[in-house]
Structures are given as structure tokens and as C-alpha cells.
Biopython code that builds the backbone (N, CA, C, O; Angstrom):
import numpy as np
from Bio.PDB.StructureBuilder import StructureBuilder

atoms = [
    (1, "UNK", "N", (18.448, -0.657, 1.362)),
    (1, "UNK", "CA", (17.023, -0.530, 1.585)),
    (1, "UNK", "C", (16.774, 0.032, 2.972)),
    (1, "UNK", "O", (17.520, -0.238, 3.913)),
    (2, "UNK", "N", (15.735, 0.801, 3.079)),
    (2, "UNK", "CA", (15.375, 1.416, 4.350)),
    (2, "UNK", "C", (14.964, 0.366, 5.359)),
    (2, "UNK", "O", (14.459, -0.693, 4.984)),
    (3, "UNK", "N", (15.174, 0.646, 6.638)),
    (3, "UNK", "CA", (14.764, -0.285, 7.679)),
    (3, "UNK", "C", (13.271, -0.152, 7.971)),
    (3, "UNK", "O", (12.710, -0.980, 8.688)),
    (4, "UNK", "N", (12.622, 0.875, 7.429)),
    (4, "UNK", "CA", (11.179, 1.045, 7.627)),
    (4, "UNK", "C", (10.428, 0.001, 6.816)),
    (4, "UNK", "O", (10.866, -0.389, 5.734)),
    (5, "UNK", "N", (9.309, -0.445, 7.337)),
    (5, "UNK", "CA", (8.513, -1.460, 6.659)),
    (5, "UNK", "C", (7.525, -0.823, 5.701)),
    (5, "UNK", "O", (6.463, -0.355, 6.114)),
    (6, "UNK", "N", (7.871, -0.804, 4.431)),
    (6, "UNK", "CA", (6.973, -0.298, 3.406)),
    (6, "UNK", "C", (6.250, -1.508, 2.827)),
    (6, "UNK", "O", (6.626, -2.042, 1.784)),
    (7, "UNK", "N", (5.198, -1.926, 3.537)),
    (7, "UNK", "CA", (4.490, -3.148, 3.203)),
    (7, "UNK", "C", (2.993, -2.880, 3.090)),
    (7, "UNK", "O", (2.501, -1.807, 3.438)),
    (8, "UNK", "N", (2.287, -3.894, 2.590)),
    (8, "UNK", "CA", (0.835, -3.781, 2.442)),
    (8, "UNK", "C", (0.203, -5.161, 2.465)),
    (8, "UNK", "O", (0.863, -6.177, 2.249)),
    (9, "UNK", "N", (-1.104, -5.166, 2.735)),
    (9, "UNK", "CA", (-1.891, -6.390, 2.661)),
    (9, "UNK", "C", (-2.817, -6.299, 1.458)),
    (9, "UNK", "O", (-3.360, -5.235, 1.159)),
    (10, "UNK", "N", (-2.994, -7.423, 0.769)),
    (10, "UNK", "CA", (-3.928, -7.530, -0.356)),
    (10, "UNK", "C", (-4.523, -8.930, -0.308)),
    (10, "UNK", "O", (-3.855, -9.876, 0.111)),
    (11, "UNK", "N", (-5.770, -9.068, -0.731)),
    (11, "UNK", "CA", (-6.456, -10.364, -0.617)),
    (11, "UNK", "C", (-5.870, -11.455, -1.494)),
    (11, "UNK", "O", (-5.874, -12.619, -1.093)),
    (12, "UNK", "N", (-5.363, -11.120, -2.684)),
    (12, "UNK", "CA", (-4.977, -12.190, -3.610)),
    (12, "UNK", "C", (-3.611, -12.066, -4.270)),
    (12, "UNK", "O", (-3.114, -13.062, -4.796)),
    (13, "UNK", "N", (-2.983, -10.903, -4.270)),
    (13, "UNK", "CA", (-1.668, -10.787, -4.898)),
    (13, "UNK", "C", (-0.651, -11.635, -4.152)),
    (13, "UNK", "O", (-0.719, -11.773, -2.931)),
    (14, "UNK", "N", (0.287, -12.197, -4.892)),
    (14, "UNK", "CA", (1.311, -13.062, -4.298)),
    (14, "UNK", "C", (2.177, -12.291, -3.306)),
    (14, "UNK", "O", (2.502, -11.123, -3.523)),
    (15, "UNK", "N", (2.544, -12.961, -2.217)),
    (15, "UNK", "CA", (3.478, -12.356, -1.271)),
    (15, "UNK", "C", (4.761, -12.013, -2.023)),
    (15, "UNK", "O", (5.224, -12.780, -2.867)),
    (16, "UNK", "N", (5.324, -10.857, -1.708)),
    (16, "UNK", "CA", (6.544, -10.406, -2.365)),
    (16, "UNK", "C", (6.292, -9.495, -3.551)),
    (16, "UNK", "O", (7.215, -8.830, -4.023)),
    (17, "UNK", "N", (5.049, -9.449, -4.048)),
    (17, "UNK", "CA", (4.726, -8.552, -5.159)),
    (17, "UNK", "C", (4.955, -7.111, -4.718)),
    (17, "UNK", "O", (4.596, -6.731, -3.603)),
    (18, "UNK", "N", (5.550, -6.316, -5.591)),
    (18, "UNK", "CA", (5.780, -4.909, -5.288)),
    (18, "UNK", "C", (4.786, -4.059, -6.077)),
    (18, "UNK", "O", (4.565, -4.270, -7.269)),
    (19, "UNK", "N", (4.199, -3.096, -5.376)),
    (19, "UNK", "CA", (3.216, -2.188, -5.968)),
    (19, "UNK", "C", (3.646, -0.749, -5.774)),
    (19, "UNK", "O", (4.219, -0.393, -4.745)),
    (20, "UNK", "N", (3.362, 0.083, -6.783)),
    (20, "UNK", "CA", (3.491, 1.525, -6.597)),
    (20, "UNK", "C", (2.090, 2.014, -6.268)),
    (20, "UNK", "O", (1.171, 1.876, -7.074)),
    (21, "UNK", "N", (1.932, 2.586, -5.078)),
    (21, "UNK", "CA", (0.643, 3.075, -4.609)),
    (21, "UNK", "C", (0.691, 4.597, -4.607)),
    (21, "UNK", "O", (1.598, 5.196, -4.028)),
    (22, "UNK", "N", (-0.291, 5.223, -5.260)),
    (22, "UNK", "CA", (-0.333, 6.684, -5.376)),
    (22, "UNK", "C", (-1.612, 7.211, -4.741)),
    (22, "UNK", "O", (-2.709, 6.741, -5.041)),
    (23, "UNK", "N", (-1.454, 8.192, -3.862)),
    (23, "UNK", "CA", (-2.577, 8.872, -3.230)),
    (23, "UNK", "C", (-3.180, 9.802, -4.279)),
    (23, "UNK", "O", (-2.500, 10.707, -4.761)),
    (24, "UNK", "N", (-4.447, 9.592, -4.638)),
    (24, "UNK", "CA", (-5.088, 10.401, -5.680)),
    (24, "UNK", "C", (-5.278, 11.856, -5.256)),
    (24, "UNK", "O", (-5.377, 12.739, -6.108)),
    (25, "UNK", "N", (-5.331, 12.111, -3.962)),
    (25, "UNK", "CA", (-5.556, 13.472, -3.466)),
    (25, "UNK", "C", (-4.336, 14.369, -3.647)),
    (25, "UNK", "O", (-4.471, 15.534, -4.022)),
    (26, "UNK", "N", (-3.136, 13.827, -3.379)),
    (26, "UNK", "CA", (-1.942, 14.674, -3.413)),
    (26, "UNK", "C", (-0.871, 14.224, -4.405)),
    (26, "UNK", "O", (0.133, 14.916, -4.574)),
    (27, "UNK", "N", (-1.062, 13.089, -5.061)),
    (27, "UNK", "CA", (-0.111, 12.620, -6.068)),
    (27, "UNK", "C", (1.135, 11.948, -5.517)),
    (27, "UNK", "O", (1.988, 11.514, -6.291)),
    (28, "UNK", "N", (1.261, 11.851, -4.198)),
    (28, "UNK", "CA", (2.445, 11.213, -3.609)),
    (28, "UNK", "C", (2.344, 9.699, -3.768)),
    (28, "UNK", "O", (1.258, 9.126, -3.679)),
    (29, "UNK", "N", (3.498, 9.054, -4.006)),
    (29, "UNK", "CA", (3.484, 7.613, -4.201)),
    (29, "UNK", "C", (4.592, 6.936, -3.409)),
    (29, "UNK", "O", (5.556, 7.572, -2.982)),
    (30, "UNK", "N", (4.430, 5.629, -3.223)),
    (30, "UNK", "CA", (5.383, 4.821, -2.489)),
    (30, "UNK", "C", (5.350, 3.413, -3.088)),
    (30, "UNK", "O", (4.307, 2.967, -3.566)),
    (31, "UNK", "N", (6.472, 2.722, -3.064)),
    (31, "UNK", "CA", (6.516, 1.329, -3.500)),
    (31, "UNK", "C", (6.464, 0.456, -2.256)),
    (31, "UNK", "O", (7.269, 0.615, -1.339)),
    (32, "UNK", "N", (5.504, -0.471, -2.234)),
    (32, "UNK", "CA", (5.322, -1.359, -1.087)),
    (32, "UNK", "C", (5.442, -2.809, -1.536)),
    (32, "UNK", "O", (5.312, -3.120, -2.720)),
    (33, "UNK", "N", (5.692, -3.690, -0.573)),
    (33, "UNK", "CA", (5.775, -5.126, -0.813)),
    (33, "UNK", "C", (4.596, -5.796, -0.125)),
    (33, "UNK", "O", (4.321, -5.515, 1.042)),
    (34, "UNK", "N", (3.894, -6.682, -0.832)),
    (34, "UNK", "CA", (2.785, -7.419, -0.240)),
    (34, "UNK", "C", (3.347, -8.482, 0.705)),
    (34, "UNK", "O", (4.137, -9.334, 0.301)),
    (35, "UNK", "N", (2.923, -8.414, 1.973)),
    (35, "UNK", "CA", (3.414, -9.383, 2.957)),
    (35, "UNK", "C", (2.309, -9.931, 3.848)),
    (35, "UNK", "O", (2.587, -10.620, 4.829)),
    (36, "UNK", "N", (1.050, -9.629, 3.512)),
    (36, "UNK", "CA", (-0.053, -10.046, 4.389)),
    (36, "UNK", "C", (-1.332, -10.144, 3.571)),
    (36, "UNK", "O", (-1.396, -9.655, 2.444)),
    (37, "UNK", "N", (-2.348, -10.777, 4.142)),
    (37, "UNK", "CA", (-3.674, -10.867, 3.533)),
    (37, "UNK", "C", (-4.595, -9.846, 4.180)),
    (37, "UNK", "O", (-4.412, -9.479, 5.341)),
    (38, "UNK", "N", (-5.574, -9.396, 3.431)),
    (38, "UNK", "CA", (-6.509, -8.398, 3.911)),
    (38, "UNK", "C", (-6.588, -7.302, 2.886)),
    (38, "UNK", "O", (-6.037, -7.469, 1.798)),
    (39, "UNK", "N", (-7.219, -6.218, 3.152)),
    (39, "UNK", "CA", (-8.039, -5.934, 4.321)),
    (39, "UNK", "C", (-9.371, -6.678, 4.230)),
    (39, "UNK", "O", (-9.794, -7.091, 3.150)),
    (40, "UNK", "N", (-10.005, -6.835, 5.355)),
    (40, "UNK", "CA", (-11.258, -7.580, 5.396)),
    (40, "UNK", "C", (-12.446, -6.671, 5.677)),
    (40, "UNK", "O", (-13.436, -7.086, 6.280)),
    (41, "UNK", "N", (-12.331, -5.430, 5.233)),
    (41, "UNK", "CA", (-13.408, -4.439, 5.355)),
    (41, "UNK", "C", (-13.925, -4.166, 3.947)),
    (41, "UNK", "O", (-13.149, -3.839, 3.049)),
    (42, "UNK", "N", (-15.226, -4.298, 3.757)),
    (42, "UNK", "CA", (-15.829, -4.118, 2.443)),
    (42, "UNK", "C", (-15.437, -2.766, 1.849)),
    (42, "UNK", "O", (-15.446, -1.743, 2.533)),
    (43, "UNK", "N", (-15.093, -2.785, 0.558)),
    (43, "UNK", "CA", (-14.764, -1.563, -0.152)),
    (43, "UNK", "C", (-13.295, -1.187, -0.113)),
    (43, "UNK", "O", (-12.873, -0.266, -0.811)),
    (44, "UNK", "N", (-12.515, -1.883, 0.688)),
    (44, "UNK", "CA", (-11.075, -1.593, 0.758)),
    (44, "UNK", "C", (-10.295, -2.667, 0.013)),
    (44, "UNK", "O", (-10.626, -3.851, 0.076)),
    (45, "UNK", "N", (-9.249, -2.233, -0.694)),
    (45, "UNK", "CA", (-8.468, -3.150, -1.519)),
    (45, "UNK", "C", (-7.089, -3.395, -0.927)),
    (45, "UNK", "O", (-6.571, -4.510, -1.000)),
    (46, "UNK", "N", (-6.490, -2.362, -0.339)),
    (46, "UNK", "CA", (-5.146, -2.456, 0.243)),
    (46, "UNK", "C", (-5.172, -1.990, 1.688)),
    (46, "UNK", "O", (-5.997, -1.162, 2.074)),
    (47, "UNK", "N", (-4.265, -2.530, 2.472)),
    (47, "UNK", "CA", (-4.040, -2.050, 3.833)),
    (47, "UNK", "C", (-2.549, -1.761, 3.930)),
    (47, "UNK", "O", (-1.737, -2.686, 3.916)),
    (48, "UNK", "N", (-2.183, -0.491, 4.029)),
    (48, "UNK", "CA", (-0.772, -0.088, 4.041)),
    (48, "UNK", "C", (-0.211, -0.075, 5.454)),
    (48, "UNK", "O", (-0.930, 0.180, 6.420)),
    (49, "UNK", "N", (1.089, -0.356, 5.559)),
    (49, "UNK", "CA", (1.772, -0.194, 6.843)),
    (49, "UNK", "C", (1.782, 1.294, 7.201)),
    (49, "UNK", "O", (1.599, 2.150, 6.335)),
    (50, "UNK", "N", (1.994, 1.585, 8.459)),
    (50, "UNK", "CA", (2.020, 2.985, 8.907)),
    (50, "UNK", "C", (3.100, 3.779, 8.166)),
    (50, "UNK", "O", (2.867, 4.923, 7.776)),
    (51, "UNK", "N", (4.271, 3.183, 7.972)),
    (51, "UNK", "CA", (5.361, 3.885, 7.281)),
    (51, "UNK", "C", (4.967, 4.235, 5.847)),
    (51, "UNK", "O", (5.260, 5.335, 5.379)),
    (52, "UNK", "N", (4.314, 3.321, 5.151)),
    (52, "UNK", "CA", (3.879, 3.578, 3.777)),
    (52, "UNK", "C", (2.794, 4.654, 3.761)),
    (52, "UNK", "O", (2.804, 5.541, 2.908)),
    (53, "UNK", "N", (1.864, 4.571, 4.705)),
    (53, "UNK", "CA", (0.800, 5.574, 4.792)),
    (53, "UNK", "C", (1.381, 6.962, 5.061)),
    (53, "UNK", "O", (0.899, 7.951, 4.509)),
    (54, "UNK", "N", (2.404, 7.041, 5.900)),
    (54, "UNK", "CA", (3.054, 8.331, 6.166)),
    (54, "UNK", "C", (3.677, 8.889, 4.895)),
    (54, "UNK", "O", (3.574, 10.085, 4.624)),
    (55, "UNK", "N", (4.323, 8.027, 4.113)),
    (55, "UNK", "CA", (5.002, 8.484, 2.904)),
    (55, "UNK", "C", (4.050, 9.099, 1.890)),
    (55, "UNK", "O", (4.445, 9.992, 1.140)),
    (56, "UNK", "N", (2.806, 8.639, 1.851)),
    (56, "UNK", "CA", (1.869, 9.213, 0.878)),
    (56, "UNK", "C", (0.872, 10.174, 1.519)),
    (56, "UNK", "O", (-0.080, 10.616, 0.876)),
    (57, "UNK", "N", (1.099, 10.490, 2.784)),
    (57, "UNK", "CA", (0.315, 11.535, 3.438)),
    (57, "UNK", "C", (-1.111, 11.150, 3.777)),
    (57, "UNK", "O", (-2.027, 11.953, 3.596)),
    (58, "UNK", "N", (-1.317, 9.930, 4.268)),
    (58, "UNK", "CA", (-2.681, 9.532, 4.603)),
    (58, "UNK", "C", (-2.851, 9.045, 6.035)),
    (58, "UNK", "O", (-3.882, 8.457, 6.361)),
    (59, "UNK", "N", (-1.869, 9.274, 6.896)),
    (59, "UNK", "CA", (-1.974, 8.800, 8.277)),
    (59, "UNK", "C", (-3.090, 9.516, 9.022)),
    (59, "UNK", "O", (-3.863, 8.875, 9.734)),
    (60, "UNK", "N", (-3.187, 10.814, 8.874)),
    (60, "UNK", "CA", (-4.193, 11.554, 9.631)),
    (60, "UNK", "C", (-5.613, 11.213, 9.189)),
    (60, "UNK", "O", (-6.526, 11.209, 10.015)),
    (61, "UNK", "N", (-5.816, 10.928, 7.908)),
    (61, "UNK", "CA", (-7.161, 10.604, 7.422)),
    (61, "UNK", "C", (-7.520, 9.143, 7.661)),
    (61, "UNK", "O", (-8.700, 8.809, 7.769)),
    (62, "UNK", "N", (-6.524, 8.271, 7.744)),
    (62, "UNK", "CA", (-6.779, 6.852, 7.973)),
    (62, "UNK", "C", (-7.089, 6.072, 6.719)),
    (62, "UNK", "O", (-6.678, 4.918, 6.593)),
    (63, "UNK", "N", (-7.809, 6.675, 5.785)),
    (63, "UNK", "CA", (-8.088, 6.045, 4.496)),
    (63, "UNK", "C", (-7.901, 7.086, 3.406)),
    (63, "UNK", "O", (-7.937, 8.289, 3.661)),
    (64, "UNK", "N", (-7.700, 6.602, 2.193)),
    (64, "UNK", "CA", (-7.548, 7.512, 1.062)),
    (64, "UNK", "C", (-7.873, 6.765, -0.216)),
    (64, "UNK", "O", (-7.742, 5.544, -0.289)),
    (65, "UNK", "N", (-8.296, 7.509, -1.212)),
    (65, "UNK", "CA", (-8.472, 6.929, -2.538)),
    (65, "UNK", "C", (-7.085, 6.869, -3.167)),
    (65, "UNK", "O", (-6.379, 7.873, -3.253)),
    (66, "UNK", "N", (-6.713, 5.673, -3.603)),
    (66, "UNK", "CA", (-5.399, 5.466, -4.201)),
    (66, "UNK", "C", (-5.554, 4.702, -5.506)),
    (66, "UNK", "O", (-6.588, 4.089, -5.771)),
    (67, "UNK", "N", (-4.517, 4.753, -6.302)),
    (67, "UNK", "CA", (-4.414, 3.854, -7.439)),
    (67, "UNK", "C", (-3.109, 3.091, -7.249)),
    (67, "UNK", "O", (-2.179, 3.578, -6.606)),
    (68, "UNK", "N", (-3.054, 1.894, -7.814)),
    (68, "UNK", "CA", (-1.823, 1.125, -7.664)),
    (68, "UNK", "C", (-1.525, 0.363, -8.935)),
    (68, "UNK", "O", (-2.417, 0.026, -9.713)),
    (69, "UNK", "N", (-0.233, 0.101, -9.123)),
    (69, "UNK", "CA", (0.212, -0.690, -10.254)),
    (69, "UNK", "C", (1.299, -1.639, -9.794)),
    (69, "UNK", "O", (2.118, -1.292, -8.943)),
    (70, "UNK", "N", (1.307, -2.828, -10.353)),
    (70, "UNK", "CA", (2.332, -3.824, -10.033)),
    (70, "UNK", "C", (3.617, -3.391, -10.712)),
    (70, "UNK", "O", (3.635, -3.145, -11.918)),
    (71, "UNK", "N", (4.705, -3.297, -9.933)),
    (71, "UNK", "CA", (6.001, -2.955, -10.519)),
    (71, "UNK", "C", (6.929, -4.159, -10.568)),
    (71, "UNK", "O", (7.890, -4.165, -11.336)),
    (72, "UNK", "N", (6.658, -5.174, -9.762)),
    (72, "UNK", "CA", (7.434, -6.430, -9.803)),
    (72, "UNK", "C", (6.594, -7.509, -9.150)),
    (72, "UNK", "O", (6.041, -7.314, -8.068)),
    (73, "UNK", "N", (6.504, -8.653, -9.822)),
    (73, "UNK", "CA", (5.713, -9.732, -9.232)),
    (73, "UNK", "C", (6.591, -10.946, -8.973)),
    (73, "UNK", "O", (7.641, -11.122, -9.591)),
    (74, "UNK", "N", (6.144, -11.764, -8.059)),
    (74, "UNK", "CA", (6.865, -12.987, -7.680)),
    (74, "UNK", "C", (6.455, -14.117, -8.569)),
    (74, "UNK", "O", (6.947, -15.235, -8.414)),
]
sb = StructureBuilder()
sb.init_structure("model")
sb.init_model(0)
sb.init_chain("A")
sb.init_seg("    ")
for serial, (resi, resn, name, xyz) in enumerate(atoms, 1):
    if name == "N":
        sb.init_residue(resn, " ", resi, " ")
    sb.init_atom(name, np.array(xyz, "f"), 0.0, 1.0, " ", f" {name:<3s}", serial, name[0])
structure = sb.get_structure()
């Protein structure tokens, strides 16, 4: 496994749950592990680590429309 932190925050999914997150703008996807709670900004569902955001090409924009699916749950 990579030493980069491919993680995300979600309000209710169990810690350790793995999600495939896909950027709707460019189709790039990444698998992340839920390790935190949040985001606490209205209208946002996930908060990705910087490494995960880089992988799907959303660092410069800061936010992106994404879709996600659970690939493994705890």
C-alpha cells in the first residue's frame, strides 16, 4: 500500500469503510478510507485528504461534484 494518505471524512459512515470516489468532471477516481468525521459545511458530503484530491484532479478547484460508492465496509 502507498504511504500516501488516501483518506476522507464522512458524517456517518463507519471508520475504515472504503469508498470509490469519482470526479464527475473528468471521470478520475480514487479509493479512500473513512478515518474522520465531517465535513461540517452545508451541502458537502465528503472531505478528501490532499493526496486523494490530487489523484482525482480537484486540488486547484478545492471542491468538485463527485459520486461515490462503498467498496468495502467495516
